[in-house]
N, C-alpha and C positions, 0 to 999 in steps of 0.2 A: 135324251134331245130334251125333256122338259127343263130338265135341271140348266143343261147350256144355255137354252132360252131366257132362263130366268138372270144367269149369269152375268149372261151380255147386256142385257136391260137395266140390271145395276151397275154395270160397266158404265154403259152410256147415259146414264142418271149422274154417275158419278162426273166424269167428264164432262157433262152438260154446266156442272155447278159450278166447277173449277174456272171453264171457259169465261161464266157468266162472270166470278169475281175478277177476273181477272180484266177482263177489258171494262165491268164498268163499276168495279169495287163494291157490289152488292152481292147480299147474300136471299133478298128478297125476291119474290116469283115476278111482281112487278119491277123490270127494270128502270132504275133510275142513275141519270149521270147528271150531274153538276159540274160545270167548269167556270170559274170565275177568274175573271181579269179585271186589269185594274180601273177601267174606264166602264166595263159593264159585265153579268153576268147572264150565260146562256145557259139552259136548261133543256134538256130533252129529256121527257117521257113516255115510257111504253105505256098507255094502260088500257084496261078491257080486253084483254086480252084472252081467247078463247080455240079451244083446239079438241073440234068432236068428230064422230065418225061419221063418214057419209056414204056409208052402205058401199059399194063393190067397186065404185068408181075413185075409193081415197079417201084423204079426209077432209075438211071443212075448218078455214081460219078466219078469223076477226081480227084486226087490229085498229085502235085508233090511239090519237096522244094530241101532244101539243108541242110547239116552240115557237120559241119568241126571237127574232130579227133585229140585231140594232142598226134596221134601215127603213127605210118606208116602205109602204107597200108597194107603190109603181116598180119599184129596182129589184123588190123580192123577186114580184112574177114574172120581168123578164129575165131574170136569174134562172127561177126553176122552170120555165117553159122555153129556153135556150139551150138548142139541141147539140152547141159544141159546150156549153156548161155542164148540160146533162153527160156527155160523154164523160168530163175530168170527175164528177162528183160522182156517178154509180157507181158502186165497189165492184170490183172487177170488171168492169164495161170496157170491154176491147174495140169493139164498134157501134156505131150508132147512126146508119144512115137513112137521109130521107127517101121516100117511095110515094110524099103525094098525097095529097089530100090530110095531112095530119098524122100521117102513119110512118113510122119508121122502123127497119130491120136491127136487131141488134141480138149481139154476141158477149155473153158473161161468163168469165171464166172465175168457179166458185171454187174457194180452198177450205171448206168448213168438214172435217171431219169425213162421214160418209155421203156426202151430199157434193162431195167434190167431185167437180168436170165443167165439162162448156156446155154451156145451153145458147141455143140460138132460139129466139121467135120475134116478132114483133109487139112494138109499141103501139097505141092510136091516142093520140090526144082529144078530147071529146069536152061538150059543153062548157066551153071558153067563154068566161064572162070577165074579161078585163079590166079592171086589175083583183076581180075579187075571188074568182072561183074559176075553177078545172077540175076536168078527171082523167086518169090515165087507166087504160087498159092494156093488159098484158097477158101472152099468150107465149109459151119458151117450153123446148124440151131440151133434155140432154141424157145422158147415159145412165142416170140414176131416178129419172122420172120426167113429169110435167110438172106445170104450173100456170094457173089460170085464172085470172082476177080482174078487177077495177076497185081504183082508191079515189077517194074525193078529198078534192084541198078547197080548202077556203081561207083566206088570207085578211083580216080586220087591222086597221090602225090601232093603236093604242093611247095616242094621243101624248105620246111623249117622242116620234120619229120613230116609232118601233114599231114593230108588227109583228102580231100571233098568226102564226098559222095553225091551224086544227085540221087534223087528217084521219080519215076512217076508209076503212076498205075490207074486202074479203078474198079470200083466195081458196082455190081448188084443188089437192095437192094429191098427185095420183104417183104408182110407181112406187120404187123402194124407197124414195124420199118419205113418204106418206108410213109405209109400212116399217121402215125401219129407225127411221129418224124422230119419231115421236118426242125422245127427251131433248134431244136437240134442236127443233123446231125453234120452242120458245124464244130459247136463248140467243138460235140462229139470227131471228126475224130482228131482235130487236138491236144486237150486234149491226149489223145493215142497214135499218134506219138509222142509228145514230152513225155510224160513221159518214153517210149520207148527209145528214143534217151539220154534221161538223165542218164537212168540206163542203157544204152548200154557204155556210157562214162565214168561210172563208173569203170564199168567191164575190160575196156579195159587200164586205169588208173591201176587196179592193177593189171591185167595181166602183166605191162609192169614194 
Protein backbone atom coordinates (compact mmCIF):
# COMPACT_ATOMS: atom_id res chain seq x y z
CA UNK A 1 0.00 0.00 0.00
CA UNK A 2 2.84 2.39 0.84
CA UNK A 3 4.43 1.78 -2.55
CA UNK A 4 1.12 2.47 -4.28
CA UNK A 5 0.71 5.76 -2.40
CA UNK A 6 4.30 6.79 -3.23
CA UNK A 7 3.78 5.97 -6.89
CA UNK A 8 0.56 8.00 -6.92
CA UNK A 9 2.28 10.98 -5.34
CA UNK A 10 5.12 10.83 -7.88
CA UNK A 11 2.61 10.69 -10.72
CA UNK A 12 0.64 13.70 -9.42
CA UNK A 13 3.80 15.77 -8.94
CA UNK A 14 4.94 14.99 -12.48
CA UNK A 15 1.49 15.80 -13.87
CA UNK A 16 1.36 19.10 -11.99
CA UNK A 17 4.74 20.11 -13.40
CA UNK A 18 3.68 19.29 -16.95
CA UNK A 19 0.42 21.24 -16.56
CA UNK A 20 2.33 24.18 -15.14
CA UNK A 21 4.74 24.24 -18.07
CA UNK A 22 1.98 24.05 -20.64
CA UNK A 23 -0.11 26.74 -19.00
CA UNK A 24 2.60 29.24 -18.13
CA UNK A 25 5.78 28.07 -19.88
CA UNK A 26 7.56 28.08 -16.52
CA UNK A 27 9.34 25.42 -14.47
CA UNK A 28 9.71 27.61 -11.36
CA UNK A 29 7.55 27.06 -8.27
CA UNK A 30 6.30 30.64 -8.42
CA UNK A 31 4.38 30.75 -11.67
CA UNK A 32 5.19 33.65 -13.92
CA UNK A 33 3.30 34.34 -17.17
CA UNK A 34 4.17 37.28 -19.43
CA UNK A 35 2.11 38.39 -22.41
CA UNK A 36 3.54 41.19 -24.55
CA UNK A 37 1.42 43.24 -26.90
CA UNK A 38 2.27 45.89 -29.43
CA UNK A 39 0.79 48.64 -27.28
CA UNK A 40 1.63 47.39 -23.80
CA UNK A 41 2.71 44.40 -21.73
CA UNK A 42 0.56 42.55 -19.25
CA UNK A 43 2.22 40.57 -16.51
CA UNK A 44 0.70 38.05 -14.10
CA UNK A 45 2.74 37.06 -11.07
CA UNK A 46 1.60 34.56 -8.46
CA UNK A 47 3.93 34.95 -5.51
CA UNK A 48 4.24 34.26 -1.78
CA UNK A 49 2.46 30.94 -2.09
CA UNK A 50 2.34 28.67 0.94
CA UNK A 51 0.56 25.37 1.51
CA UNK A 52 0.55 23.78 4.94
CA UNK A 53 -1.32 21.29 7.05
CA UNK A 54 -4.25 22.69 8.99
CA UNK A 55 -5.07 19.77 11.25
CA UNK A 56 -8.07 17.52 10.72
CA UNK A 57 -10.04 20.25 8.94
CA UNK A 58 -7.85 20.06 5.85
CA UNK A 59 -5.17 22.38 4.51
CA UNK A 60 -4.52 26.10 4.71
CA UNK A 61 -3.34 28.07 1.69
CA UNK A 62 -2.19 31.64 1.13
CA UNK A 63 -1.87 33.47 -2.19
CA UNK A 64 -0.73 36.94 -3.11
CA UNK A 65 0.37 38.72 -6.25
CA UNK A 66 0.18 41.74 -8.54
CA UNK A 67 -1.20 42.53 -11.96
CA UNK A 68 -1.12 45.66 -14.16
CA UNK A 69 -4.21 46.69 -16.11
CA UNK A 70 -3.89 49.06 -19.06
CA UNK A 71 -6.87 51.13 -17.90
CA UNK A 72 -7.76 53.76 -15.28
CA UNK A 73 -8.55 52.60 -11.76
CA UNK A 74 -12.25 53.53 -11.94
CA UNK A 75 -12.78 51.36 -15.03
CA UNK A 76 -10.96 48.40 -13.48
CA UNK A 77 -12.95 48.65 -10.25
CA UNK A 78 -16.25 48.75 -12.14
CA UNK A 79 -15.33 45.65 -14.12
CA UNK A 80 -14.05 43.66 -11.17
CA UNK A 81 -17.18 44.30 -9.11
CA UNK A 82 -19.71 43.85 -11.93
CA UNK A 83 -21.55 40.50 -11.53
CA UNK A 84 -22.06 40.16 -15.29
CA UNK A 85 -18.34 40.63 -15.94
CA UNK A 86 -17.40 38.22 -13.15
CA UNK A 87 -19.73 35.62 -14.62
CA UNK A 88 -17.84 35.86 -17.91
CA UNK A 89 -14.32 35.98 -16.47
CA UNK A 90 -14.30 33.55 -13.54
CA UNK A 91 -12.97 30.24 -14.94
CA UNK A 92 -15.67 27.59 -14.94
CA UNK A 93 -18.40 29.93 -13.72
CA UNK A 94 -21.78 28.55 -14.78
CA UNK A 95 -23.96 30.93 -12.79
CA UNK A 96 -23.64 33.94 -10.51
CA UNK A 97 -26.96 35.12 -9.13
CA UNK A 98 -27.54 38.07 -6.75
CA UNK A 99 -29.03 37.20 -3.36
CA UNK A 100 -29.07 40.73 -1.92
CA UNK A 101 -26.73 42.73 0.34
CA UNK A 102 -23.67 42.05 -1.82
CA UNK A 103 -24.12 38.27 -1.72
CA UNK A 104 -24.25 36.00 -4.78
CA UNK A 105 -24.86 32.30 -5.26
CA UNK A 106 -22.28 30.73 -7.56
CA UNK A 107 -21.84 27.49 -9.48
CA UNK A 108 -18.38 26.55 -10.75
CA UNK A 109 -17.38 23.65 -12.98
CA UNK A 110 -13.73 22.78 -12.37
CA UNK A 111 -11.96 20.58 -14.89
CA UNK A 112 -8.55 20.16 -13.24
CA UNK A 113 -7.53 16.52 -12.68
CA UNK A 114 -8.80 14.95 -9.45
CA UNK A 115 -10.56 18.09 -8.17
CA UNK A 116 -12.74 17.98 -11.26
CA UNK A 117 -16.41 18.53 -10.56
CA UNK A 118 -19.17 21.04 -9.96
CA UNK A 119 -19.01 23.28 -6.91
CA UNK A 120 -21.81 25.43 -5.53
CA UNK A 121 -21.61 28.10 -2.89
CA UNK A 122 -21.84 31.75 -1.98
CA UNK A 123 -19.66 34.78 -2.77
CA UNK A 124 -19.95 37.91 -0.66
CA UNK A 125 -18.53 41.35 -1.52
CA UNK A 126 -17.19 43.09 1.60
CA UNK A 127 -15.35 46.24 2.68
CA UNK A 128 -15.98 48.18 -0.53
CA UNK A 129 -14.06 51.45 -0.85
CA UNK A 130 -14.62 52.46 -4.50
CA UNK A 131 -12.47 52.66 -6.52
CA UNK A 132 -9.64 51.71 -4.17
CA UNK A 133 -10.34 48.34 -2.59
CA UNK A 134 -12.77 45.57 -1.72
CA UNK A 135 -12.83 41.99 -0.41
CA UNK A 136 -14.43 38.77 -1.62
CA UNK A 137 -15.48 35.94 0.68
CA UNK A 138 -16.15 32.48 -0.77
CA UNK A 139 -17.72 29.31 0.60
CA UNK A 140 -18.19 26.45 -1.86
CA UNK A 141 -18.69 22.69 -1.75
CA UNK A 142 -18.48 19.93 -4.33
CA UNK A 143 -17.94 16.23 -4.78
CA UNK A 144 -14.18 16.52 -4.13
CA UNK A 145 -14.44 18.64 -0.99
CA UNK A 146 -14.97 22.20 0.18
CA UNK A 147 -13.18 25.54 -0.04
CA UNK A 148 -13.72 28.62 2.12
CA UNK A 149 -11.67 31.77 2.22
CA UNK A 150 -11.36 35.49 1.61
CA UNK A 151 -9.34 37.67 -0.75
CA UNK A 152 -8.47 41.36 -0.49
CA UNK A 153 -8.03 43.47 -3.64
CA UNK A 154 -6.34 46.87 -3.79
CA UNK A 155 -6.19 49.08 -6.88
CA UNK A 156 -3.69 51.91 -7.28
CA UNK A 157 -3.11 54.26 -10.24
CA UNK A 158 0.39 54.08 -11.68
CA UNK A 159 0.43 57.59 -13.14
CA UNK A 160 0.37 56.47 -16.78
CA UNK A 161 -3.36 55.68 -17.11
CA UNK A 162 -2.71 52.17 -15.85
CA UNK A 163 -3.74 50.42 -12.64
CA UNK A 164 -1.80 48.15 -10.32
CA UNK A 165 -3.85 45.40 -8.72
CA UNK A 166 -2.41 43.94 -5.53
CA UNK A 167 -4.22 40.97 -4.07
CA UNK A 168 -3.79 38.67 -1.09
CA UNK A 169 -5.96 35.92 0.29
CA UNK A 170 -6.25 32.73 2.24
CA UNK A 171 -8.28 29.57 1.83
CA UNK A 172 -9.13 26.52 3.91
CA UNK A 173 -9.39 23.33 1.87
CA UNK A 174 -11.13 20.20 3.12
CA UNK A 175 -12.07 16.82 1.73
CA UNK A 176 -10.37 14.97 -1.12
CA UNK A 177 -9.06 18.27 -2.53
CA UNK A 178 -6.79 18.75 0.46
CA UNK A 179 -5.83 15.12 0.96
CA UNK A 180 -5.08 13.95 -2.58
CA UNK A 181 -4.46 17.10 -4.61
CA UNK A 182 -1.56 18.71 -2.76
CA UNK A 183 0.86 18.50 -5.74
CA UNK A 184 -1.77 20.09 -8.00
CA UNK A 185 -3.05 22.85 -5.74
CA UNK A 186 -0.21 25.26 -6.41
CA UNK A 187 -0.29 24.91 -10.18
CA UNK A 188 -4.09 24.81 -10.24
CA UNK A 189 -4.50 27.99 -8.19
CA UNK A 190 -2.00 29.87 -10.35
CA UNK A 191 -3.73 28.69 -13.53
CA UNK A 192 -7.17 29.80 -12.32
CA UNK A 193 -5.93 33.23 -11.22
CA UNK A 194 -4.02 33.71 -14.46
CA UNK A 195 -7.03 32.81 -16.59
CA UNK A 196 -9.24 35.16 -14.59
CA UNK A 197 -6.86 38.11 -14.90
CA UNK A 198 -6.32 37.61 -18.62
CA UNK A 199 -10.08 37.45 -19.17
CA UNK A 200 -10.50 40.59 -17.05
CA UNK A 201 -7.85 42.31 -19.22
CA UNK A 202 -10.03 41.67 -22.25
CA UNK A 203 -13.16 42.96 -20.52
CA UNK A 204 -11.49 46.15 -19.35
CA UNK A 205 -9.99 46.87 -22.76
CA UNK A 206 -13.24 46.25 -24.61
CA UNK A 207 -15.10 48.54 -22.21
CA UNK A 208 -12.55 51.29 -22.74
